[in-house]
NURODO-18856 format. One record per residue (C-alpha): residue in one letter; x, y, z. Coordinates in steps of 0.05 Angstrom, whole numbers, padded with zeros to 5 digits, always signed. Layout:
<sites>
AXYZ ...
</sites>
This chain:
<sites>
X+00004+00004-00005 X+00031+00069-00022 X+00024+00124+00032 X+00054+00179-00003 X-00014+00210-00006 X-00011+00218+00071 X+00005+00285+00085 X+00066+00308+00127 X+00029+00317+00200 X-00013+00255+00185 X+00047+00220+00170 X+00073+00226+00239 X+00008+00207+00266 X+00008+00144+00228 X+00079+00131+00252 X+00059+00143+00319 X-00004+00095+00310 X+00046+00036+00275 X+00092+00045+00342 X+00040+00034+00390 X+00011-00017+00354 X+00086-00048+00353 X+00095-00043+00429 X+00039-00081+00440 X+00051-00132+00402 X+00116-00141+00428 X+00088-00140+00502 X+00040-00193+00479 X+00089-00237+00450 X+00123-00237+00515 X+00065-00258+00554 X+00049-00308+00506 X+00120-00338+00512 X+00115-00334+00594 X+00043-00369+00588 X+00077-00425+00546 X+00131-00427+00590 X+00092-00435+00658 X+00027-00468+00618 X+00050-00541+00662 X+00041-00511+00734 X-00008-00503+00778 X-00008-00420+00781 X-00072-00407+00763 X-00070-00337+00791 X-00004-00324+00744 X-00040-00360+00687 X-00104-00316+00695 X-00058-00254+00704 X-00025-00270+00629 X-00082-00292+00604 X-00125-00227+00617 X-00049-00187+00597 X-00043-00235+00530 X-00118-00208+00506 X-00117-00134+00529 X-00054-00120+00489 X-00068-00168+00423 X-00136-00135+00421 X-00111-00064+00438 X-00079-00067+00370 X-00144-00071+00332 X-00185-00014+00370 X-00181+00053+00362 X-00190+00103+00424 X-00261+00125+00433 X-00234+00188+00471 X-00194+00203+00408 X-00215+00268+00368 X-00241+00241+00305 X-00213+00288+00260 X-00197+00277+00187 X-00123+00251+00189 X-00153+00209+00252 X-00198+00174+00210 X-00157+00164+00149 X-00099+00137+00193 X-00145+00090+00237 X-00172+00067+00166 X-00101+00053+00137 X-00076+00022+00194 X-00141-00024+00191 X-00127-00041+00131 X-00053-00064+00141 X-00068-00111+00204 X-00131-00131+00183 X-00096-00151+00113 X-00051-00199+00154 X-00098-00231+00192 X-00146-00245+00133 X-00081-00283+00099 X-00077-00330+00152 X-00110-00400+00152 X-00180-00409+00171 X-00159-00440+00240 X-00119-00376+00261 X-00163-00330+00229 X-00219-00361+00274 X-00178-00355+00334 X-00164-00285+00321 X-00245-00272+00323 X-00248-00312+00389 X-00194-00270+00419 X-00232-00209+00406 X-00299-00242+00427 X-00261-00264+00495 X-00240-00192+00507 X-00307-00160+00501 X-00340-00216+00530 X-00292-00238+00588 X-00240-00189+00598 X-00258-00119+00585 X-00326-00121+00612 X-00364-00151+00672 X-00430-00168+00652 X-00455-00225+00689 X-00498-00250+00637 X-00443-00252+00581 X-00391-00292+00639 X-00400-00355+00667 X-00400-00326+00739 X-00425-00372+00799 X-00453-00342+00850 X-00423-00371+00917 X-00474-00361+00977 X-00450-00386+01041 X-00452-00328+01081 X-00489-00265+01094 X-00478-00228+01029 X-00470-00276+00968 X-00405-00266+00925 X-00376-00291+00857 X-00319-00329+00823 X-00302-00335+00750 X-00234-00361+00741 X-00219-00355+00666 X-00205-00415+00631 X-00139-00393+00591 X-00136-00421+00518 X-00094-00487+00513 X-00018-00484+00500 X-00027-00505+00425 X-00074-00446+00419 X-00024-00403+00450 X+00034-00421+00400 X-00018-00405+00348 X-00039-00339+00370 X+00047-00333+00376 X+00047-00344+00304 X+00003-00286+00292 X+00029-00237+00337 X+00109-00251+00304 X+00077-00241+00234 X+00044-00179+00252 X+00104-00158+00287 X+00139-00161+00223 X+00081-00129+00188 X+00077-00064+00228 X+00149-00063+00228 X+00160-00064+00160 X+00100-00006+00152 X+00137+00032+00205 X+00200+00036+00175 X+00175+00056+00109 X+00143+00109+00146 X+00198+00133+00190 X+00236+00130+00120 X+00182+00176+00083 X+00186+00222+00141 X+00265+00217+00146 X+00273+00235+00074 X+00218+00292+00077 X+00256+00324+00131 X+00328+00320+00092 X+00295+00346+00030 X+00270+00407+00065 X+00340+00424+00099 X+00367+00416+00024 X+00312+00450-00016 
</sites>
């Protein structure tokens, strides 16, 4: 995809969006690797914490801020970014694309929101005040390995695009200095 039609300040904004997404993916990669490493333990608390971190950082790449001003450049850059990351996901096998979609649903229904109707939440009433317990059931190691594959591919795609935009920004700067 040619990004030469982006205005200078839009290019800077696009570069920032790519950089933030790349940072999230690099963190997600670490969380998945640690999840795989400790998956044989019975440390439910650590596995659940990693699971939440994985789902949140992964999904953040595919969402835009609800509070950001929706100026023309914001909308155009978000659209451009979405085409890059979604194109990468759509190029995956059906199994990997389904895992991606499932994680997006998990984020909305289990991790980010506390709607009791959406979560398998068990009320426990062994005292005066009923309370609940919902232990997130993490995906299995095979799914974690598949997600790691998706994340590593996205790191390459976004890192490459980030380098292209950085080169265009640098080129514009040096052209203006010599011009």
